[in-house]
DSSP file (Angstrom, degrees, kcal/mol; ACC not computed):
  #  RESIDUE AA STRUCTURE BP1 BP2  ACC     N-H-->O    O-->H-N    N-H-->O    O-->H-N    TCO  KAPPA ALPHA  PHI   PSI    X-CA   Y-CA   Z-CA
    1    1 A M     >        0   0    0      0, 0.0     4,-2.5     0, 0.0     3,-0.3   0.000 360.0 360.0 360.0 -32.1   89.6   96.8   81.0
    2    2 A S  H  >  +     0   0    0      1,-0.2     4,-2.3     2,-0.2     8,-0.1   0.818 360.0  57.8 -67.3 -28.0   86.4   95.6   79.4
    3    3 A K  H  4 S+     0   0    0      2,-0.2    -1,-0.2     1,-0.2     7,-0.2   0.858 110.2  43.6 -67.8 -33.8   84.5   96.5   82.6
    4    4 A I  H >4 S+     0   0    0     -3,-0.3     3,-1.1     1,-0.1    -2,-0.2   0.916 114.6  48.3 -75.5 -44.6   85.8  100.1   82.3
    5    5 A A  H 3< S+     0   0    0     -4,-2.5     3,-0.2     1,-0.3    -2,-0.2   0.881 122.9  33.6 -65.0 -38.6   85.1  100.4   78.6
    6    6 A G  T 3X S+     0   0    0     -4,-2.3     4,-2.5    -5,-0.2    -1,-0.3  -0.343  78.2 147.2-110.9  51.2   81.6   99.0   78.9
    7    7 A F  H <> S+     0   0    0     -3,-1.1     4,-2.3     1,-0.2     5,-0.2   0.906  70.5  44.8 -56.2 -51.5   80.8  100.4   82.3
    8    8 A A  H  > S+     0   0    0      1,-0.2     4,-2.1     2,-0.2    -1,-0.2   0.900 114.2  49.4 -64.2 -41.1   77.1  101.0   81.9
    9    9 A A  H  > S+     0   0    0      1,-0.2     4,-2.1     2,-0.2    -1,-0.2   0.895 111.1  50.1 -64.5 -39.3   76.6   97.6   80.3
   10   10 A M  H  X S+     0   0    0     -4,-2.5     4,-2.4    -7,-0.2    -2,-0.2   0.882 108.1  52.8 -68.0 -37.9   78.5   95.9   83.1
   11   11 A Q  H  X S+     0   0    0     -4,-2.3     4,-2.5    -5,-0.2    -1,-0.2   0.923 109.9  48.9 -61.6 -43.3   76.4   97.7   85.7
   12   12 A G  H  X S+     0   0    0     -4,-2.1     4,-1.8     2,-0.2    -2,-0.2   0.879 109.3  52.8 -62.3 -38.9   73.3   96.4   84.0
   13   13 A Y  H  X S+     0   0    0     -4,-2.1     4,-0.7     2,-0.2    -2,-0.2   0.922 110.9  46.5 -62.6 -45.3   74.7   92.9   83.9
   14   14 A M  H ><>S+     0   0    0     -4,-2.4     5,-2.2     1,-0.2     3,-1.0   0.916 111.6  50.9 -63.7 -43.2   75.4   93.0   87.7
   15   15 A E  H ><5S+     0   0    0     -4,-2.5     3,-1.6     1,-0.3    -1,-0.2   0.819 101.6  61.9 -66.2 -30.2   71.9   94.5   88.4
   16   16 A A  H 3<5S+     0   0    0     -4,-1.8    -1,-0.3     1,-0.3    -2,-0.2   0.758 104.6  49.6 -65.3 -23.5   70.3   91.7   86.4
   17   17 A Y  T <<5S-     0   0    0     -3,-1.0    -1,-0.3    -4,-0.7    -2,-0.2   0.239 127.3-100.0 -98.5  11.5   71.8   89.2   88.9
   18   18 A G  T < 5S+     0   0    0     -3,-1.6    -3,-0.2     1,-0.3    -2,-0.1   0.582  83.0 124.7  85.8  10.1   70.5   91.2   91.9
   19   19 A L      < -     0   0    0     -5,-2.2    -1,-0.3    -6,-0.1     2,-0.2  -0.802  67.9-105.2-100.8 145.5   73.7   93.1   92.8
   20   20 A P    >   -     0   0    0      0, 0.0     3,-1.9     0, 0.0     4,-0.2  -0.468  21.2-133.6 -67.3 137.0   73.8   96.8   93.1
   21   21 A G  G >  S+     0   0    0      1,-0.3     3,-1.8    -2,-0.2     4,-0.3   0.723 100.3  75.2 -62.0 -21.8   75.6   98.4   90.1
   22   22 A A  G >  S+     0   0    0      1,-0.3     3,-0.6     2,-0.2    -1,-0.3   0.690  81.3  70.4 -65.9 -17.3   77.6  100.6   92.5
   23   23 A L  G <> S+     0   0    0     -3,-1.9     4,-1.9     1,-0.2    -1,-0.3   0.595  78.7  80.2 -74.6  -9.1   79.7   97.5   93.4
   24   24 A L  H <> S+     0   0    0     -3,-1.8     4,-2.7     2,-0.2    -1,-0.2   0.907  87.2  54.1 -65.0 -40.8   81.3   97.7   90.0
   25   25 A V  H <> S+     0   0    0     -3,-0.6     4,-2.5    -4,-0.3     5,-0.2   0.949 111.4  43.3 -62.0 -50.0   83.7  100.5   91.0
   26   26 A P  H  > S+     0   0    0      0, 0.0     4,-2.7     0, 0.0    -1,-0.2   0.869 113.1  54.0 -63.9 -32.3   85.1   98.6   94.0
   27   27 A A  H  X S+     0   0    0     -4,-1.9     4,-2.6     2,-0.2    -2,-0.2   0.925 110.2  46.0 -64.8 -43.4   85.2   95.4   91.9
   28   28 A I  H  X S+     0   0    0     -4,-2.7     4,-2.7     2,-0.2     5,-0.3   0.929 113.6  49.0 -63.6 -44.9   87.3   97.2   89.2
   29   29 A A  H  X S+     0   0    0     -4,-2.5     4,-2.8    -5,-0.2     5,-0.2   0.908 112.1  49.4 -61.0 -42.4   89.6   98.7   91.8
   30   30 A F  H  X S+     0   0    0     -4,-2.7     4,-2.8     2,-0.2     5,-0.4   0.936 112.9  46.2 -62.3 -47.3   90.0   95.3   93.4
   31   31 A E  H  X S+     0   0    0     -4,-2.6     4,-2.0     2,-0.2    -2,-0.2   0.918 116.8  43.4 -64.5 -43.9   90.8   93.6   90.2
   32   32 A L  H  X S+     0   0    0     -4,-2.7     4,-2.2    -5,-0.2    -2,-0.2   0.919 117.0  46.9 -67.5 -42.9   93.3   96.3   89.0
   33   33 A G  H  X S+     0   0    0     -4,-2.8     4,-2.2    -5,-0.3    -2,-0.2   0.935 116.7  41.2 -65.7 -47.4   94.9   96.5   92.4
   34   34 A T  H  X S+     0   0    0     -4,-2.8     4,-2.4    -5,-0.2     5,-0.2   0.873 114.1  53.2 -71.5 -35.2   95.4   92.8   93.0
   35   35 A G  H  X S+     0   0    0     -4,-2.0     4,-2.2    -5,-0.4    -1,-0.2   0.917 111.3  46.2 -63.1 -42.4   96.4   92.2   89.4
   36   36 A T  H  X S+     0   0    0     -4,-2.2     4,-2.2     2,-0.2     5,-0.2   0.905 110.3  53.6 -65.5 -41.9   99.1   94.9   89.7
   37   37 A A  H  X>S+     0   0    0     -4,-2.2     5,-3.0     1,-0.2     4,-1.1   0.910 111.2  45.9 -60.5 -42.2  100.2   93.5   93.1
   38   38 A L  H  <5S+     0   0    0     -4,-2.4     3,-0.2     3,-0.2    -1,-0.2   0.910 109.6  55.4 -65.5 -41.0  100.6   90.0   91.6
   39   39 A L  H  <5S+     0   0    0     -4,-2.2    -2,-0.2     1,-0.2    -1,-0.2   0.898 116.2  35.6 -59.5 -42.4  102.5   91.4   88.6
   40   40 A V  H  <5S-     0   0    0     -4,-2.2    58,-1.5    -5,-0.1    -1,-0.2   0.548 114.5-113.8 -91.5  -7.2  105.1   93.2   90.7
   41   41 A G  T  <5 +     0   0    0     -4,-1.1    58,-1.7    -3,-0.2     2,-0.6   0.890  58.6 154.9  81.2  39.8  105.2   90.4   93.3
   42   42 A F  S   <S-     0   0    0     -5,-3.0    -1,-0.2     1,-0.2     5,-0.2  -0.902  74.6 -20.3-105.9 121.3  103.8   92.3   96.3
   43   43 A R  S  > S+     0   0    0     -2,-0.6     4,-2.8     3,-0.1     5,-0.3   0.911  80.9 174.0  50.4  49.3  102.1   90.2   99.0
   44   44 A V  H  >  +     0   0    0     -3,-0.3     4,-2.8     1,-0.2     5,-0.3   0.879  67.5  50.5 -58.6 -45.8  101.7   87.4   96.5
   45   45 A R  H  > S+     0   0    0      2,-0.2     4,-1.9     1,-0.2    -1,-0.2   0.938 115.6  41.3 -61.7 -48.0  100.3   84.8   98.9
   46   46 A T  H  > S+     0   0    0      2,-0.2     4,-2.4     1,-0.2    -2,-0.2   0.932 117.4  47.1 -65.6 -46.5   97.6   87.0  100.4
   47   47 A V  H  X S+     0   0    0     -4,-2.8     4,-2.7     1,-0.2     5,-0.2   0.908 111.8  50.1 -64.6 -42.9   96.7   88.6   97.1
   48   48 A A  H  X S+     0   0    0     -4,-2.8     4,-2.0    -5,-0.3    -1,-0.2   0.897 111.1  49.8 -63.2 -39.6   96.5   85.2   95.3
   49   49 A F  H  X S+     0   0    0     -4,-1.9     4,-1.8    -5,-0.3    -2,-0.2   0.926 112.3  47.1 -64.7 -44.6   94.3   83.8   98.1
   50   50 A L  H  X S+     0   0    0     -4,-2.4     4,-2.1     1,-0.2    -2,-0.2   0.913 112.3  49.8 -63.3 -43.2   91.9   86.8   97.9
   51   51 A L  H  X S+     0   0    0     -4,-2.7     4,-2.4     1,-0.2    -1,-0.2   0.857 106.5  55.4 -65.4 -34.9   91.7   86.7   94.1
   52   52 A S  H  X S+     0   0    0     -4,-2.0     4,-2.0     2,-0.2    -1,-0.2   0.917 108.8  47.8 -64.7 -40.9   90.9   82.9   94.2
   53   53 A G  H  X S+     0   0    0     -4,-1.8     4,-2.6     1,-0.2    -2,-0.2   0.897 110.0  52.8 -63.0 -40.4   88.0   83.6   96.5
   54   54 A F  H  X S+     0   0    0     -4,-2.1     4,-2.6     1,-0.2     5,-0.2   0.899 108.1  51.4 -61.6 -41.6   86.9   86.4   94.2
   55   55 A C  H  X S+     0   0    0     -4,-2.4     4,-2.1     2,-0.2    -1,-0.2   0.914 111.9  46.1 -62.9 -43.6   86.9   84.0   91.2
   56   56 A I  H  X S+     0   0    0     -4,-2.0     4,-2.4     2,-0.2    -2,-0.2   0.924 113.3  49.1 -66.2 -44.2   84.8   81.4   93.1
   57   57 A I  H  X S+     0   0    0     -4,-2.6     4,-1.9     1,-0.2    -2,-0.2   0.929 112.8  46.6 -62.0 -45.7   82.3   84.0   94.3
   58   58 A T  H  X>S+     0   0    0     -4,-2.6     4,-2.8     1,-0.2     5,-0.5   0.871 111.3  52.7 -66.9 -34.7   81.9   85.6   90.8
   59   59 A A  H  X5S+     0   0    0     -4,-2.1     4,-1.6    -5,-0.2    -1,-0.2   0.927 111.0  46.6 -63.3 -43.7   81.5   82.1   89.3
   60   60 A L  H  <5S+     0   0    0     -4,-2.4    -2,-0.2     1,-0.2    -1,-0.2   0.809 119.9  39.4 -69.8 -29.8   78.8   81.2   91.7
   61   61 A I  H  <5S+     0   0    0     -4,-1.9     3,-0.3    -5,-0.2    -2,-0.2   0.931 129.6  21.5 -83.8 -49.0   76.9   84.5   91.2
   62   62 A F  H  <5S+     0   0    0     -4,-2.8     3,-0.2    -5,-0.2    -3,-0.2   0.674 123.4  43.3 -99.7 -19.4   77.3   85.1   87.5
   63   63 A H  S  <<S+     0   0    0     -4,-1.6    12,-0.2    -5,-0.5    -1,-0.2  -0.176  70.9 109.1-126.2  41.6   78.0   81.8   85.8
   64   64 A R        +     0   0    0     -3,-0.3     2,-1.4    -4,-0.1    -1,-0.1   0.354  44.5 104.2-102.3   7.1   75.7   79.1   87.3
   65   65 A D    >   +     0   0    0     -3,-0.2     3,-1.4     1,-0.2     7,-0.3  -0.683  44.8 176.8 -86.7  87.6   73.4   78.6   84.3
   66   66 A F  T 3  S+     0   0    0     -2,-1.4    -1,-0.2     1,-0.3     6,-0.1   0.558  70.8  70.4 -75.5  -7.1   74.9   75.3   83.2
   67   67 A Y  T 3  S+     0   0    0     -3,-0.1     2,-0.7     1,-0.1    -1,-0.3   0.721  88.4  72.6 -76.8 -21.3   72.3   74.9   80.4
   68   68 A D  S <> S-     0   0    0     -3,-1.4     4,-2.2     1,-0.2     3,-0.2  -0.857  77.1-153.2 -94.0 115.4   74.1   77.8   78.6
   69   69 A Q  H  > S+     0   0    0     -2,-0.7     4,-2.4     1,-0.2     5,-0.2   0.855  93.3  54.3 -61.0 -36.7   77.4   76.4   77.3
   70   70 A I  H  > S+     0   0    0      2,-0.2     4,-2.6     1,-0.2    -1,-0.2   0.921 109.5  47.7 -62.9 -42.9   79.1   79.8   77.4
   71   71 A Q  H  > S+     0   0    0     -6,-0.2     4,-2.4     2,-0.2    -2,-0.2   0.876 110.6  52.2 -65.8 -36.5   78.2   80.2   81.1
   72   72 A Q  H  X S+     0   0    0     -4,-2.2     4,-2.4    -7,-0.3    -2,-0.2   0.919 110.7  47.6 -63.9 -43.1   79.4   76.7   81.8
   73   73 A I  H  X S+     0   0    0     -4,-2.4     4,-2.4     2,-0.2    -2,-0.2   0.917 112.1  49.6 -63.5 -43.8   82.7   77.5   80.2
   74   74 A M  H  X S+     0   0    0     -4,-2.6     4,-2.3     2,-0.2    -2,-0.2   0.887 109.9  51.8 -63.6 -38.7   83.0   80.8   82.1
   75   75 A F  H  X S+     0   0    0     -4,-2.4     4,-2.4     2,-0.2    -2,-0.2   0.947 111.9  45.4 -60.7 -49.1   82.3   79.0   85.3
   76   76 A L  H  X S+     0   0    0     -4,-2.4     4,-2.5     1,-0.2    -2,-0.2   0.851 110.3  55.2 -65.6 -34.0   85.0   76.4   84.7
   77   77 A K  H  X S+     0   0    0     -4,-2.4     4,-2.4     2,-0.2    -1,-0.2   0.931 109.6  46.6 -62.2 -45.0   87.4   79.2   83.7
   78   78 A N  H  X S+     0   0    0     -4,-2.3     4,-2.4     2,-0.2    -2,-0.2   0.906 112.4  49.9 -64.7 -41.1   86.8   81.0   87.0
   79   79 A V  H  X S+     0   0    0     -4,-2.4     4,-2.1     2,-0.2    -1,-0.2   0.907 111.8  48.4 -64.9 -40.8   87.3   77.7   88.9
   80   80 A S  H  X S+     0   0    0     -4,-2.5     4,-2.3     2,-0.2    -2,-0.2   0.889 110.4  50.7 -68.0 -36.9   90.5   76.9   87.1
   81   81 A M  H  X S+     0   0    0     -4,-2.4     4,-2.6     2,-0.2    -2,-0.2   0.916 109.3  52.2 -63.1 -41.0   91.8   80.4   87.7
   82   82 A A  H  X S+     0   0    0     -4,-2.4     4,-2.2     1,-0.2    -2,-0.2   0.904 108.7  50.9 -60.9 -41.1   91.0   80.0   91.4
   83   83 A G  H  X S+     0   0    0     -4,-2.1     4,-1.9     2,-0.2    -1,-0.2   0.923 111.2  47.1 -62.8 -44.4   92.9   76.7   91.4
   84   84 A G  H  X S+     0   0    0     -4,-2.3     4,-2.1     1,-0.2    -2,-0.2   0.891 111.7  51.0 -63.3 -39.4   96.0   78.4   89.8
   85   85 A L  H  X S+     0   0    0     -4,-2.6     4,-2.5     2,-0.2    -1,-0.2   0.865 107.3  53.3 -67.3 -35.5   95.8   81.3   92.3
   86   86 A L  H  X S+     0   0    0     -4,-2.2     4,-1.9     2,-0.2    -1,-0.2   0.881 108.0  51.0 -66.2 -36.9   95.6   78.8   95.2
   87   87 A L  H  X S+     0   0    0     -4,-1.9     4,-2.7     2,-0.2    -2,-0.2   0.911 111.1  48.2 -63.6 -41.0   98.8   77.2   93.9
   88   88 A L  H  X S+     0   0    0     -4,-2.1     4,-2.8     1,-0.2    -2,-0.2   0.885 108.6  54.0 -65.5 -37.7  100.4   80.6   93.7
   89   89 A A  H  < S+     0   0    0     -4,-2.5    -1,-0.2     1,-0.2    -2,-0.2   0.874 112.9  44.2 -63.4 -36.0   99.2   81.3   97.3
   90   90 A K  H  < S+     0   0    0     -4,-1.9    -2,-0.2     1,-0.1    -1,-0.2   0.913 118.4  41.9 -72.3 -43.9  100.9   78.1   98.4
   91   91 A A  H  < S-     0   0    0     -4,-2.7    -2,-0.2     1,-0.2    -3,-0.2   0.842  96.2-157.8 -76.6 -34.7  104.1   78.6   96.5
   92   92 A G     <  -     0   0    0     -4,-2.8    -1,-0.2    -5,-0.2    -2,-0.1  -0.375  38.4 -20.3  85.7-168.6  104.6   82.3   97.2
   93   93 A A        -     0   0    0      1,-0.1     4,-0.1    -2,-0.1   -55,-0.0  -0.452  63.7-124.2 -79.0 144.9  106.5   84.9   95.3
   94   94 A P        -     0   0    0      0, 0.0     6,-0.3     0, 0.0     3,-0.1  -0.123  39.1 -87.8 -75.5-177.7  109.4   83.9   92.9
   95   95 A M  S    S+     0   0    0      1,-0.2     2,-1.4     5,-0.1    -2,-0.1   0.854 119.9  61.9 -62.5 -36.7  112.9   85.2   93.1
   96   96 A L  S    S+     0   0    0      4,-0.1     2,-0.3     3,-0.0    -1,-0.2  -0.637  85.1 101.8 -94.8  80.2  112.2   88.3   91.0
   97   97 A S  S  > S-     0   0    0     -2,-1.4     4,-1.9    -3,-0.1   -56,-0.2  -0.958  83.2-106.0-150.6 165.8  109.5   90.0   93.1
   98   98 A M  H  > S+     0   0    0    -58,-1.5     4,-2.5    -2,-0.3     5,-0.2   0.886 120.0  55.8 -62.7 -38.0  109.2   92.9   95.6
   99   99 A E  H  > S+     0   0    0    -58,-1.7     4,-2.3     1,-0.2    -1,-0.2   0.907 106.8  48.9 -61.7 -42.2  109.0   90.4   98.4
  100  100 A A  H  > S+     0   0    0     -6,-0.3     4,-2.3     1,-0.2    -1,-0.2   0.883 111.1  50.8 -65.7 -38.0  112.3   88.8   97.4
  101  101 A L  H  X S+     0   0    0     -4,-1.9     4,-1.8     2,-0.2    -2,-0.2   0.909 110.6  48.4 -65.0 -41.4  113.9   92.2   97.3
  102  102 A F  H  X S+     0   0    0     -4,-2.5     4,-0.7     1,-0.2    -2,-0.2   0.891 112.2  49.2 -66.3 -39.0  112.6   93.1  100.7
  103  103 A R  H >< S+     0   0    0     -4,-2.3     3,-0.6     1,-0.2    -2,-0.2   0.899 110.0  51.5 -65.6 -40.0  113.8   89.8  102.1
  104  104 A A  H 3< S+     0   0    0     -4,-2.3    -1,-0.2     1,-0.2    -2,-0.2   0.858 109.0  49.4 -66.9 -34.9  117.3   90.3  100.6
  105  105 A K  H 3<        0   0    0     -4,-1.8    -1,-0.2    -5,-0.2    -2,-0.2   0.596 360.0 360.0 -81.2  -9.9  117.6   93.8  102.1
  106  106 A G    <<        0   0    0     -4,-0.7    -3,-0.2    -3,-0.6    -2,-0.1   0.455 360.0 360.0  76.1 360.0  116.6   92.4  105.5
Protein backbone atom coordinates (compact mmCIF):
# COMPACT_ATOMS: atom_id res chain seq x y z
CA UNK A 1 0.00 0.00 0.00
CA UNK A 2 2.90 2.37 0.66
CA UNK A 3 4.00 1.95 -2.95
CA UNK A 4 0.59 3.18 -4.09
CA UNK A 5 0.43 6.05 -1.59
CA UNK A 6 3.93 7.24 -2.44
CA UNK A 7 3.85 6.32 -6.11
CA UNK A 8 6.06 9.13 -7.44
CA UNK A 9 8.63 8.71 -4.68
CA UNK A 10 8.78 4.97 -5.30
CA UNK A 11 9.27 5.52 -9.03
CA UNK A 12 12.17 7.84 -8.24
CA UNK A 13 13.64 5.23 -5.87
CA UNK A 14 13.50 2.57 -8.58
CA UNK A 15 15.02 4.90 -11.16
CA UNK A 16 17.86 5.73 -8.76
CA UNK A 17 18.79 2.04 -8.91
CA UNK A 18 18.71 1.97 -12.71
CA UNK A 19 15.26 0.44 -13.19
CA UNK A 20 12.56 2.10 -15.26
CA UNK A 21 9.85 3.67 -13.13
CA UNK A 22 7.25 2.06 -15.39
CA UNK A 23 8.00 -1.27 -13.70
CA UNK A 24 6.33 -0.02 -10.54
CA UNK A 25 2.81 -0.72 -11.82
CA UNK A 26 3.50 -4.39 -12.65
CA UNK A 27 5.38 -4.77 -9.35
CA UNK A 28 2.38 -3.45 -7.41
CA UNK A 29 0.01 -5.69 -9.38
CA UNK A 30 2.27 -8.70 -8.74
CA UNK A 31 2.49 -8.02 -5.02
CA UNK A 32 -1.25 -7.43 -4.61
CA UNK A 33 -2.20 -10.39 -6.79
CA UNK A 34 0.15 -12.90 -5.21
CA UNK A 35 -0.58 -11.63 -1.71
CA UNK A 36 -4.29 -12.07 -2.29
CA UNK A 37 -3.73 -15.54 -3.78
CA UNK A 38 -1.80 -16.58 -0.68
CA UNK A 39 -4.43 -15.09 1.60
CA UNK A 40 -7.24 -17.12 0.04
CA UNK A 41 -5.11 -20.20 -0.56
CA UNK A 42 -5.08 -20.23 -4.35
CA UNK A 43 -2.12 -21.97 -6.05
CA UNK A 44 -0.15 -21.58 -2.84
CA UNK A 45 2.93 -23.56 -3.85
CA UNK A 46 3.44 -21.74 -7.14
CA UNK A 47 2.66 -18.30 -5.73
CA UNK A 48 4.91 -18.78 -2.70
CA UNK A 49 7.77 -19.90 -4.95
CA UNK A 50 7.33 -16.88 -7.24
CA UNK A 51 7.16 -14.49 -4.29
CA UNK A 52 10.30 -15.96 -2.76
CA UNK A 53 12.16 -15.25 -6.00
CA UNK A 54 10.75 -11.72 -6.04
CA UNK A 55 12.02 -11.16 -2.48
CA UNK A 56 15.53 -12.32 -3.36
CA UNK A 57 15.66 -10.25 -6.55
CA UNK A 58 14.47 -7.09 -4.80
CA UNK A 59 16.95 -7.68 -1.96
CA UNK A 60 19.83 -8.00 -4.42
CA UNK A 61 18.79 -4.90 -6.38
CA UNK A 62 17.67 -2.46 -3.69
CA UNK A 63 19.28 -3.53 -0.40
CA UNK A 64 22.89 -4.44 -1.09
CA UNK A 65 24.54 -1.47 0.63
CA UNK A 66 25.69 -3.34 3.74
CA UNK A 67 27.45 -0.25 5.14
CA UNK A 68 23.97 1.22 5.73
CA UNK A 69 22.46 -0.67 8.67
CA UNK A 70 18.89 -0.05 7.51
CA UNK A 71 19.68 -1.54 4.09
CA UNK A 72 21.34 -4.51 5.75
CA UNK A 73 18.23 -5.07 7.88
CA UNK A 74 15.98 -4.76 4.82
CA UNK A 75 18.17 -7.25 2.94
CA UNK A 76 17.93 -9.77 5.77
CA UNK A 77 14.17 -9.17 6.03
CA UNK A 78 13.75 -10.01 2.35
CA UNK A 79 15.93 -13.11 2.65
CA UNK A 80 13.96 -14.32 5.67
CA UNK A 81 10.65 -13.73 3.91
CA UNK A 82 11.99 -15.72 0.95
CA UNK A 83 12.90 -18.56 3.30
CA UNK A 84 9.43 -18.59 4.83
CA UNK A 85 7.83 -18.51 1.41
CA UNK A 86 9.99 -21.45 0.28
CA UNK A 87 8.77 -23.40 3.31
CA UNK A 88 5.20 -22.55 2.33
CA UNK A 89 5.95 -23.61 -1.25
CA UNK A 90 7.15 -26.97 0.10
CA UNK A 91 4.29 -27.48 2.56
CA UNK A 92 1.47 -26.30 0.31
CA UNK A 93 -1.95 -25.02 1.25
CA UNK A 94 -3.54 -25.73 4.63
CA UNK A 95 -6.91 -27.35 5.08
CA UNK A 96 -8.80 -24.04 4.90
CA UNK A 97 -7.91 -22.91 1.40
CA UNK A 98 -9.38 -22.76 -2.06
CA UNK A 99 -7.12 -25.63 -3.10
CA UNK A 100 -8.45 -27.84 -0.30
CA UNK A 101 -12.02 -26.97 -1.31
CA UNK A 102 -11.31 -27.87 -4.94
CA UNK A 103 -9.70 -31.19 -3.89
CA UNK A 104 -12.66 -32.04 -1.66
CA UNK A 105 -15.17 -31.42 -4.45
CA UNK A 106 -13.09 -33.62 -6.76
